[in-house]
C-alpha positions in Angstrom: -7.2 3.5 5.2 -10.8 3.6 4.4 -11.4 5.1 8.0 -8.3 7.9 7.1 -9.9 8.4 4.2 -13.3 9.4 5.9 -11.6 11.8 8.3 -9.7 13.2 6.0 -12.8 13.9 3.8 -15.0 15.0 6.2 -15.9 18.4 5.6 -17.4 16.9 1.7 -19.7 14.3 3.6 -21.8 15.6 5.8 -24.1 12.2 5.6 -21.6 10.5 7.0 -20.9 12.6 10.1 -22.2 10.3 13.2 -19.6 7.5 11.3 -17.1 9.7 11.1 -17.7 10.6 14.6 -17.5 6.8 15.9 -14.2 6.5 13.7 -12.4 9.4 15.2 -13.4 8.2 18.8 -11.3 4.6 18.0 -8.4 6.5 16.8 -8.2 7.8 20.5 -7.8 3.9 21.4 -5.1 3.7 19.1 -6.5 1.0 17.1 -3.6 0.8 14.5 -1.7 -2.1 13.6 1.8 -2.3 14.4 4.3 -2.4 11.8 7.4 -4.6 11.2 10.3 -2.7 11.2 12.4 -5.2 9.5 9.9 -5.6 6.3 12.2 -5.2 3.4 8.7 -5.0 1.2 7.0 -6.5 -1.7 10.2 -6.4 -4.0 12.5 -9.1 -3.5 14.8 -9.0 -6.7 16.9 -6.0 -7.4 16.0 -4.0 -10.6 17.6 -4.8 -13.8 18.7 -2.9 -16.9 17.6 -2.6 -20.0 20.5 -4.7 -21.2 20.7 -7.2 -18.5 17.5 -8.2 -19.7 18.1 -8.3 -23.2 21.0 -10.2 -22.5 19.1 -12.7 -20.8 16.0 -13.2 -23.3 19.2 -13.5 -25.9 20.3 -16.4 -24.0 17.1 -18.2 -24.1 16.6 -21.1 -26.0 13.1 -21.2 -27.6 11.5 -24.3 -29.2 9.1 -24.0 -31.6 
């Protein structure tokens, strides 16, 4: 991701010209990590409505 940002902003980063050129050469070789097409993401629970959250809170047994 940092490489992508450097390439995108190279116009504003002349001090990193050599490094950015090396990064671009690396991109020609296709160094990207393949993604998993079956990945569902970090969220594993369905979103709850405010009413569901309130009902769960009301049903909790809290001892003081």
